[in-house]
C-alpha positions in Angstrom: -0.3 0.1 -0.3 1.4 3.5 -1.2 2.1 5.9 2.1 1.3 9.4 2.0 5.0 10.6 1.9 5.4 7.9 -1.3 2.3 9.4 -3.3 3.5 13.1 -2.8 6.8 11.9 -3.9 5.6 10.8 -6.9 3.2 14.1 -7.6 6.1 16.5 -7.0 8.1 13.8 -9.6 5.4 14.2 -12.3 4.9 18.4 -12.4 8.8 18.4 -12.7 8.5 15.9 -15.6 6.0 18.2 -17.4 7.6 21.0 -16.7 10.7 19.6 -18.5 8.3 18.5 -21.6 7.1 21.9 -21.4 10.0 23.8 -21.8 11.8 21.1 -23.9 11.6 20.0 -27.9 9.1 17.8 -28.7 8.1 18.2 -31.8 9.0 20.9 -34.6 8.9 24.8 -34.1 6.2 25.1 -36.9 3.9 22.6 -35.4 4.0 24.0 -32.0 3.6 27.3 -33.1 0.6 25.9 -35.1 -0.8 24.6 -31.9 0.0 27.0 -30.1 -2.2 29.4 -31.9 -5.1 27.1 -32.3 -5.2 26.5 -29.0 -4.7 29.7 -27.6 -6.7 30.7 -24.8 -9.2 33.8 -25.0 -7.9 35.3 -21.7 -4.5 35.4 -20.5 -3.8 32.2 -18.8 -1.9 33.3 -15.3 0.4 31.0 -15.1 0.5 27.8 -13.0 2.0 28.5 -9.5 3.9 25.2 -8.8 3.4 25.0 -4.8 6.4 24.2 -2.9 6.2 20.8 -1.6 4.4 19.5 1.0 6.6 18.4 3.4 4.6 15.9 5.3 5.9 16.1 8.8 4.4 12.7 10.9 3.1 13.4 14.0 4.7 13.1 17.3 4.5 9.6 18.9 2.4 9.4 21.7 4.7 9.6 25.3 5.0 5.8 26.4 2.8 5.6 29.9 5.2 5.3 32.8 5.8 1.8 33.4 4.5 1.0 36.4 7.1 0.8 39.5 6.9 -3.0 40.5 6.9 -3.4 44.6 9.3 -6.1 45.5 7.1 -9.2 46.0 6.9 -9.8 49.8 8.8 -12.4 51.4 7.1 -15.2 52.9 8.4 -15.4 56.6 7.5 -18.6 58.1 6.2 -18.4 61.7 8.4 -19.3 64.6 8.0 -22.7 65.5 5.8 -23.2 68.6 7.5 -23.9 71.7 7.6 -27.0 72.8 4.9 -27.9 76.2 6.9 -28.4 78.9 7.5 -31.7 80.3 5.9 -32.9 82.7 7.3 -33.0 86.5 6.9 -36.3 87.7 6.7 -36.0 91.6 7.4 -39.1 93.2 5.0 -41.4 94.4 4.0 -40.7 98.0 4.8 -43.9 100.3 1.7 -44.4 102.6 2.5 -44.2 106.2 0.1 -45.9 108.3 -0.9 -43.5 111.5 0.0 -44.0 114.7 -2.5 -46.5 116.8 -4.5 -44.8 118.3 -4.1 -44.9 122.4 -6.4 -46.9 124.2 -9.9 -45.4 125.8 -10.0 -45.2 129.1 -12.3 -47.9 130.6 -15.3 -46.4 132.4 -14.2 -47.9 135.8 -10.6 -46.2 135.4 -12.3 -42.7 134.4 -14.7 -42.9 137.6 -11.9 -43.7 139.8 -9.5 -40.9 138.2 -12.4 -38.4 139.0 -12.9 -39.6 142.7 -9.1 -38.9 142.8 -9.3 -35.3 141.3 -12.7 -34.0 142.2 -14.3 -36.2 145.1 -17.0 -33.5 145.2 -18.4 -34.4 141.8 -21.6 -36.7 142.1 -20.7 -39.7 139.5 -24.2 -40.5 138.2 -24.0 -44.1 136.8 -26.7 -43.1 134.0 -27.4 -40.3 131.9 -30.3 -38.4 133.4 -33.6 -39.0 131.1 -34.8 -35.4 129.3 -38.6 -36.5 129.5 -39.8 -34.3 131.9 -37.5 -31.6 130.1 -39.8 -32.6 126.5 -43.1 -32.1 128.4 -42.3 -29.5 130.0 -41.1 -27.7 126.5 -44.3 -28.8 124.5 -47.1 -27.8 127.6 -47.9 -24.9 125.0 -49.6 -27.2 123.0 -52.0 -28.7 125.5 -52.5 -25.3 127.4 -53.9 -23.7 124.1 -57.1 -26.2 124.1 -58.0 -26.8 127.5 -60.9 -24.9 129.3 -62.1 -25.0 132.8 -64.3 -28.1 132.1 -63.1 -30.4 129.6 -64.8 -32.9 127.8 -62.5 -35.5 126.1 -63.6 -38.0 123.3 -62.1 -40.3 121.4 -63.2 -42.4 118.2 -66.7 -42.0 118.8 -69.5 -42.6 116.6 -70.1 -39.7 114.5 -73.9 -39.3 116.1 -71.7 -39.4 119.7 -69.7 -37.0 119.0 -72.4 -34.6 118.0 -74.1 -35.9 121.3 -70.7 -34.7 123.3 -70.4 -31.6 121.3 -74.1 -30.4 122.3 -73.7 -31.3 125.9 -69.9 -29.2 126.2 -72.7 -26.2 124.7 -74.9 -26.8 127.7 -72.3 -26.9 130.2 -70.5 -23.8 128.8 -73.6 -21.8 129.2 -74.5 -23.2 133.0 -71.0 -23.5 134.1 -68.2 -21.4 132.5 -66.3 -22.5 129.5 -66.1 -25.5 128.3 -64.5 -27.1 125.4 -64.7 -31.0 123.8 -61.0 -32.0 122.9 -59.9 -34.7 121.0 -57.7 -37.1 123.3 -55.5 -38.8 120.3 -52.8 -36.3 119.7 -52.3 -35.7 123.9 -52.5 -39.9 124.1 -50.2 -40.5 120.8 -47.7 -37.7 122.2 -47.9 -38.9 126.1 -48.6 -35.0 126.9 -51.3 -36.3 129.7 -49.1 -35.4 132.2 -48.8 -32.0 130.9 -52.3 -31.4 129.8 -53.3 -32.7 133.6 -51.2 -29.9 135.0 -52.5 -26.9 133.5 -54.1 -24.8 136.7 -57.0 -23.2 134.8 -58.4 -27.0 134.3 -61.0 -27.6 137.0 -63.1 -30.9 135.6 -62.3 -33.3 133.0 -65.5 -35.6 131.7 -65.0 -38.1 129.8 -66.9 -41.6 128.9 -65.7 -44.7 130.3 -64.9 -46.5 127.4 -62.4 -43.6 126.6 -60.6 -44.2 129.4 -59.5 -47.7 129.2 -59.2 -47.2 125.3 -55.9 -44.7 126.0 -53.2 -46.5 128.2 -51.0 -43.1 128.8 -54.5 -41.7 130.0 -55.3 -44.5 132.2 -52.0 -44.6 134.4 -53.4 -41.3 135.6 -56.5 -42.8 137.1 -57.5 -43.1 140.7 -60.1 -43.6 143.0 -61.4 -42.4 146.8 -63.7 -45.1 147.6 -64.4 -43.6 150.7 -65.3 -40.1 149.1 -66.8 -41.6 145.8 -64.1 -39.7 144.0 -62.4 -40.3 140.5 -59.4 -37.8 139.8 -56.9 -38.1 136.4 -53.8 -37.0 138.6 -55.4 -34.7 140.6 -58.1 -33.7 138.7 -62.1 -34.7 139.2 -63.4 -37.0 136.6 -66.8 -37.1 135.9 -67.1 -40.6 133.8 -70.0 -41.2 131.3 -71.5 -44.6 130.6 -72.2 -45.6 126.9 -73.8 -42.8 124.2 -75.6 -45.1 122.7 -78.1 -45.7 125.9 -78.9 -41.9 125.4 -79.6 -42.3 121.8 -81.7 -45.1 122.2 -83.5 -43.4 125.1 -83.7 -39.7 125.0 -85.2 -39.6 128.5 -81.9 -40.8 130.5 -80.6 -37.7 129.4 -82.6 -35.9 131.7 -81.3 -38.1 134.6 -77.6 -37.3 133.3 -77.8 -33.9 133.2 -79.1 -34.2 137.2 -76.2 -36.0 137.9 -73.5 -33.7 135.5 -74.8 -30.7 137.8 -74.3 -32.0 140.7 -71.2 -32.6 140.5 -70.0 -29.9 138.6 -71.7 -27.6 141.7 -69.4 -29.3 144.3 -66.3 -29.4 141.8 -66.2 -25.9 140.7 -66.4 -24.3 143.8 -62.8 -24.0 144.3 
């Protein structure tokens, strides 16, 4: 392919050749005059100005982009090796040494002999004192709160018999002062009869005869004075009721029971 510079050189060479031919002799002078006359232009032809040759100046080459500055490749530094774990210190296996034998405990006889020699003023008891009394005194409050001056006891009666005792307690409460029906089961189970009967506010106890014989701990507190026709629980007067089924079968017997009870309470509650 012809470049721009080559084409320009070719044009310039052609123009120079034409100038040479126009000034040179290619035909006879007569022929040249004839043709000049025939082809003479009506208007003067301006001399052809040959433009100066165009010198092609190639555009400057674009500047090369700056070469990138290559940072040095990072060098890989291997991590330091992990420190080795310390070797375990092997402790020597302890050697079991049996404890020295305990000294032989002195016998009770030896202790008594020593105490009698060292402290003869001390009294040595053969057995450990019982704390039964202390326990009864400590639990006396349990029975004190449920006791009235006239206390009626019931134990495993039939429902209708318990109702009869409740009505009897209300009647006594109205005519003779504070009265209360107490369930004897818990007092018997805890063996609190001594504390129960030691309450100063308690004046009279009323209970069925079968109730007394069904409660062994209460029966130990029972005693009679035949010469005075008295029955007592410890030092408290006791009025024994016969079988309550009799009063439920024959209500007319309730009148005789009430008379006997009024006579007993009148004499027993004077003090």
